[in-house]
Structure formats: structure tokens, C-alpha cells
VMD Tcl script that draws the C-alpha trace (Angstrom):
set ca {
  {19.76 -27.75 107.06}
  {18.98 -25.50 109.99}
  {17.83 -21.90 109.30}
  {18.16 -19.25 111.82}
  {15.26 -16.71 111.90}
  {15.29 -13.62 114.00}
  {11.95 -11.73 114.67}
  {11.61 -8.02 114.41}
  {11.46 -6.44 117.73}
  {11.39 -2.80 116.80}
  {10.85 -0.50 113.84}
  {11.84 3.13 113.75}
  {11.40 5.46 111.04}
  {12.88 8.98 111.11}
  {13.26 11.87 108.75}
  {16.66 13.44 108.05}
  {16.16 16.97 106.76}
  {19.72 17.51 105.66}
  {19.83 14.32 103.58}
  {16.12 14.55 102.58}
  {15.76 10.92 103.28}
  {13.94 8.53 105.58}
  {16.04 6.29 107.82}
  {14.33 2.98 108.75}
  {15.94 1.13 111.57}
  {14.90 -2.49 112.17}
  {15.86 -3.96 115.71}
  {15.98 -7.66 115.70}
  {15.23 -9.94 118.65}
  {18.80 -11.28 118.59}
  {19.92 -7.62 119.14}
  {21.23 -7.14 115.68}
  {20.00 -4.09 113.69}
  {19.48 -3.20 110.04}
  {19.34 0.34 108.75}
  {17.84 1.34 105.58}
  {17.94 4.81 103.90}
  {14.82 5.53 101.75}
  {15.06 8.49 99.29}
  {12.09 10.57 98.31}
  {12.02 8.98 94.93}
  {11.81 5.34 96.28}
  {9.25 6.59 98.94}
  {7.00 8.07 96.06}
  {7.24 4.72 94.28}
  {6.25 2.72 97.41}
  {3.42 5.08 98.37}
  {2.16 4.64 94.67}
  {2.24 1.06 94.86}
  {0.37 0.90 98.20}
  {-2.36 3.23 96.69}
  {-2.68 0.87 93.63}
  {-3.11 -2.12 96.05}
  {-5.68 -0.24 98.18}
  {-8.60 -1.01 95.70}
  {-7.94 1.81 93.19}
  {-9.73 4.49 95.33}
  {-8.52 8.10 95.69}
  {-5.90 8.55 98.48}
  {-7.53 9.94 101.65}
  {-4.21 10.77 103.32}
  {-0.92 11.88 101.69}
  {2.04 12.40 103.99}
  {3.61 15.92 103.70}
  {7.12 14.50 102.58}
  {5.72 13.20 99.44}
  {5.36 15.77 96.68}
  {1.99 15.33 94.88}
  {3.42 16.39 91.56}
}
mol new
graphics top color blue
foreach p $ca { graphics top sphere $p radius 0.5 }
foreach p [lrange $ca 0 end-1] q [lrange $ca 1 end] { graphics top cylinder $p $q radius 0.2 }
display resetview
């Protein structure tokens, strides 16, 4: 069975103020594109998990779009 794999060629992350969401666009080498909306809630979960992975130390940098509360 042959599996086709396309490599990521470009990542683009932008903020939509009106929607209060991040838009991640992933451009593939085969010219296809995937778009993913990331809400503030999901972003906070991802950020928290990254901080946990980072050896448990206190965060040095926290992006302004993440509410610390």
C-alpha cells in the first residue's frame, strides 16, 4: 500500500481581532492548504501544556493574547 505524504512548506499564524481567534494556515508542498481556527480557550490549554513540558519552571514569556487569569 502506497502512502502519499506531503511536506509542510509554509506556516502562517495571524490574529483576527473581530473573531478573537488565531488563524493558522499550513501550506503544503503539493500546493494544498489547511486552515485551522484556534480559540483563546484552546490557545490557553496549548500554552499551559507547553509550560508543563518545559521542565516545570516559571514562564519567562507569556504572549499578550493569553489572559493570565
